[in-house]
C-alpha positions in Angstrom: 0.0 0.0 0.0 1.2 3.5 -0.9 0.8 5.1 2.5 1.9 8.6 1.4 -0.8 8.5 -1.4 -3.3 7.5 1.3 -2.2 10.4 3.4 -2.6 12.8 0.4 -6.0 11.4 -0.2 -7.2 12.2 3.4 -5.7 15.7 3.2 -7.4 16.3 -0.1 -10.7 15.4 1.5 -10.0 17.7 4.5 -9.9 14.6 6.8 -7.4 14.4 9.6 -8.6 12.6 12.7 -5.6 11.8 15.0 -5.7 9.4 17.9 -3.7 10.1 21.0 -0.1 8.9 20.9 0.7 5.4 22.2 3.9 3.6 22.9 5.4 2.0 19.8 3.7 -1.4 19.4 5.5 -3.1 16.6 9.1 -2.2 17.2 11.8 -3.4 19.6 12.6 0.3 20.2 10.7 1.6 23.2 11.6 5.3 22.5 9.3 7.5 20.6 5.5 7.2 20.0 3.2 6.4 17.2 0.3 8.7 16.1 -2.6 7.0 14.5 -4.5 8.8 11.8 -7.9 7.3 11.0 -8.1 6.2 7.3 -11.2 4.1 7.1 -13.5 3.1 10.0 -16.6 1.2 9.6 -18.1 -2.1 10.8 -16.0 -4.1 8.2 -12.6 -2.5 8.9 -10.6 -0.3 11.2 -7.6 1.1 9.3 -5.1 3.7 10.2 -2.0 5.4 9.0 0.7 5.2 11.7 3.4 7.9 12.1 6.2 5.9 13.7 8.7 7.3 16.1 6.8 10.6 15.9 6.5 13.8 17.9 4.3 16.9 17.5 4.6 20.6 18.0 1.9 23.3 17.7 -1.8 22.9 18.5 -4.0 20.2 16.9 -7.7 20.8 17.1 -9.5 17.4 17.2 -12.9 18.8 16.6 -12.0 21.0 13.6 -14.1 20.7 10.5 -13.1 22.7 7.5 -10.4 23.0 4.8 -6.8 21.9 5.5 -3.5 23.2 4.2 -0.6 20.8 4.4 2.9 20.3 3.3 5.3 17.3 3.6 9.1 17.6 3.4 12.1 15.7 4.6 14.9 17.0 6.7 17.7 15.5 8.9 16.5 12.0 8.1 12.9 12.4 9.1 9.6 13.5 7.5 8.0 16.8 8.5 4.3 17.2 8.0 2.9 20.7 8.6 -0.9 21.0 8.7 -2.9 24.2 9.1 -6.4 24.2 10.5 -7.5 27.7 9.6 -5.8 29.8 12.4 -4.0 26.9 14.0 -0.9 25.1 12.9 0.7 21.8 14.1 3.7 19.9 12.8 4.3 16.1 13.0 7.9 14.9 12.8 8.1 11.1 12.0 10.5 8.5 10.6 8.1 6.2 8.9 4.5 6.0 7.7 2.8 2.6 7.9 -0.7 1.3 7.3 -2.5 -0.8 9.9 -5.6 -2.6 8.7 -7.9 -4.8 10.8 -10.7 -6.6 9.0 -13.8 -7.8 10.9 -16.9 -9.9 10.5 -19.8 -7.6 9.5 -22.2 -10.2 8.2 -24.6 -9.9 11.3 -24.1 -6.2 11.9 -27.2 -4.1 12.3 -28.1 -0.4 12.8 -31.8 0.3 13.0 -31.6 4.0 12.2 -34.6 4.0 9.8 -37.7 1.9 10.3 -39.4 -0.1 7.6 -38.0 -2.9 5.5 -35.1 -3.2 8.0 -33.7 -6.4 6.4 -33.2 -4.6 3.1 -31.7 -1.5 4.8 -29.2 -3.7 6.7 -28.3 -5.4 3.4 -27.8 -2.0 1.8 -25.6 -0.9 4.7 -23.4 -4.0 4.5 -22.9 -3.7 0.8 -22.1 0.0 1.2 -19.3 -0.6 3.8 -18.0 -3.5 1.7 -17.8 -1.2 -1.3 -15.9 1.3 0.8 -13.5 -1.4 1.9 -12.8 -2.4 -1.7 -12.5 1.2 -2.9 -10.2 2.6 -0.2 -8.1 -0.5 0.6 -8.1 -2.4 -2.6 -9.4 -5.8 -3.9 -6.7 -7.6 -2.0 -8.6 -7.0 1.2 -11.7 -8.6 -0.2 -12.6 -12.2 -0.9 -13.6 -13.1 -4.4 -17.3 -13.3 -3.3 -17.0 -9.9 -1.6 -15.6 -8.4 -4.8 -18.7 -9.6 -6.7 -21.2 -8.5 -4.1 -19.6 -5.1 -3.8 -20.8 -4.4 -7.3 -24.3 -4.2 -6.0 -23.6 -0.8 -4.6 -24.4 0.4 -8.1 -27.7 -1.4 -8.3 -30.3 1.3 -7.5 -33.2 -1.1 -6.6 -31.1 -2.2 -3.6 -28.8 0.7 -2.8 -29.5 3.9 -0.8 -31.8 5.2 -3.6 -34.4 2.7 -2.5 -33.5 1.4 0.9 -31.2 3.8 2.7 -29.8 2.6 6.0 -28.9 6.0 7.3 -30.7 9.4 7.4 -30.1 11.6 4.3 -27.8 14.1 6.2 -25.3 11.2 6.7 -25.3 9.9 3.1 -22.3 10.1 0.9 -24.1 10.6 -2.5 -22.9 8.9 -5.7 -22.4 11.1 -8.8 -25.3 9.4 -10.7 -27.2 7.5 -8.0 -29.9 6.1 -10.3 -27.4 4.8 -12.9 -27.0 1.1 -12.8 -23.7 -0.5 -14.0 -23.5 -3.5 -16.3 -21.4 -5.3 -13.7 -24.2 -4.8 -11.0 -26.8 -6.2 -13.4 -24.6 -9.2 -14.3 -24.2 -10.1 -10.6 -27.8 -9.5 -9.8 -29.0 -11.7 -12.7 -26.6 -14.4 -11.6 -28.1 -14.3 -8.0 -31.7 -14.3 -9.3 -31.0 -17.3 -11.6 -29.5 -19.1 -8.5 -32.7 -18.3 -6.6 -34.8 -19.5 -9.5 -36.9 -16.4 -9.6 -38.1 -16.2 -13.2 -40.4 -13.2 -12.8 -37.7 -11.1 -11.2 -35.2 -12.3 -13.9 -37.6 -11.0 -16.6 -37.8 -7.6 -14.9 -34.0 -7.4 -14.7 -33.8 -8.1 -18.4 -36.3 -5.3 -19.1 -34.3 -3.1 -16.7 -31.1 -3.8 -18.7 -32.9 -2.6 -21.9 -34.5 0.4 -20.1 -32.3 1.3 -17.1 -34.6 4.1 -15.9 -35.5 5.2 -12.4 -39.0 4.0 -13.0 -37.8 0.5 -13.7 -35.5 0.6 -10.7 -38.4 1.5 -8.4 -40.5 -1.3 -9.8 -37.8 -3.8 -9.0 -37.2 -2.3 -5.5 -40.9 -2.8 -4.8 -40.6 -6.5 -5.8 -37.6 -7.0 -3.5 -39.7 -6.5 -0.4 -42.4 -8.9 -1.6 -42.7 -12.3 -0.1 -42.7 -13.9 -3.6 -39.1 -12.6 -4.2 -37.8 -12.9 -0.7 -35.5 -15.8 -1.6 -33.3 -13.6 -3.7 -32.7 -11.1 -0.8 -32.2 -13.9 1.7 -29.6 -15.5 -0.7 -27.6 -12.3 -0.9 -27.6 -11.8 2.9 -26.6 -15.5 3.5 -23.7 -15.3 1.0 -22.4 -12.2 2.6 -22.8 -13.6 6.1 -21.0 -16.8 5.2 -18.2 -15.0 3.5 -17.6 -12.4 6.3 -17.6 -15.1 8.9 -14.0 -15.9 7.8 -12.9 -12.5 9.3 -12.3 -12.2 13.1 -14.8 -10.7 15.5 -14.0 -7.6 17.6 -12.7 -8.3 21.0 -13.5 -6.1 24.0 -12.6 -5.8 27.7 -13.6 -8.5 30.2 -16.8 -6.7 31.4 -18.0 -6.1 27.9 -17.3 -9.6 26.8 -19.1 -10.9 29.9 -22.2 -8.7 29.0 -22.1 -9.9 25.4 -22.1 -13.5 26.5 -25.2 -12.9 28.7 -27.0 -11.1 25.9 -26.3 -13.8 23.3 -27.4 -16.5 25.8 -30.8 -14.6 26.2 -31.0 -14.1 22.4 -30.5 -17.8 21.6 -33.1 -18.8 24.2 -35.6 -16.4 22.7 -34.7 -17.6 19.2 -35.4 -21.2 20.3 -38.8 -20.2 21.8 -39.8 -18.4 18.5 -38.7 -21.4 16.4 -41.0 -23.7 18.3 -43.8 -21.3 17.2 -42.7 -21.4 13.6 -41.2 -17.9 13.6 -37.8 -17.3 12.2 -35.6 -14.9 14.2 -32.1 -13.8 13.2 -29.7 -12.6 15.9 -27.9 -9.4 15.0 -25.7 -7.0 16.9 -24.5 -3.4 17.0 -21.0 -2.9 18.3 -18.5 -0.1 18.9 -15.0 0.3 17.4 -12.1 -1.2 19.3 -9.3 1.2 18.5 -10.9 4.6 18.8 -13.3 6.3 21.2 -16.8 5.3 20.5 -20.0 6.1 22.5 -21.9 3.2 20.9 -22.7 0.4 23.3 -22.8 -3.3 22.3 -26.4 -4.2 21.6 -28.0 -7.5 20.5 -31.3 -7.7 18.5 -33.7 -10.3 17.2 -35.1 -9.7 13.7 -38.4 -11.6 13.5 -39.7 -12.6 10.1 -43.4 -12.7 9.5 -44.1 -13.4 5.8 -47.2 -11.6 4.7 -49.5 -12.4 1.8 -47.8 -9.7 -0.3 -44.9 -8.2 1.6 -42.4 -9.4 4.1 -43.1 -8.1 7.6 -40.3 -7.6 10.1 -40.4 -7.0 13.9 -37.2 -5.9 15.8 -36.7 -6.9 19.4 -33.7 -5.7 21.5 -32.3 -8.2 23.9 -31.8 -6.7 27.4 
């Protein structure tokens, strides 16, 4: 990975979120510190640029939001990064810039920020963070199946155009949000064929010939119908299976103890519902491990109640 190109990318986006210095972790030298600069943080990955054997002068404003001016030079065997935050300037002297990437299992992650068709919104969210991982870190950080599923970020009937997982003010809009790519259509057709959904396949073929927003909205409506649920369930299952190969986040003893108790309750409730013929998926919401995060670990049950026309979902939080 070209860490200096990654640094320039962050600066060009006016992004510079530093974490407090910590003792050098990956060196036999115990002198100096490392500063961690957040590169990409989401439920799928926590990645940083690490200024090794670094020191800082000046005043860094952690809550600053605005344009940045920066310059990078070398002198006396070390790098010198000068960053201006409007009327404040700070300088980081460092010997080496490394990348640190930690991949995590995100196949059962859930954030219920918007109500209605939650199972589709969770799928949209997971595909979006997968796409970010692929775009910012590269295909080498994705499995072959992930690389394929990431293409669905450009499939409007399933992406934020139709089933946004976050409120509009938090969206990062695409240049042409209603534009579907040939790659996304190819992947979706492959999945629909695997699910043996002939009616939806016919609609996709019409959509390929007429990739309009009207056609996209029609398919989006079909995706939440019970008759076509198998396709959505197939995508979610493939993603969950693939991401299960990545490690889970680890927390302090008290948090892990609480998680164990919550999952025990969730599995008991899941078993009770199964006896009644109700499917319930166990999902979770978790904080980051390497940065301050106010989010608490939560466990949910997503109950499936197939309707005559549409899938119906009920969310229960386990407490």
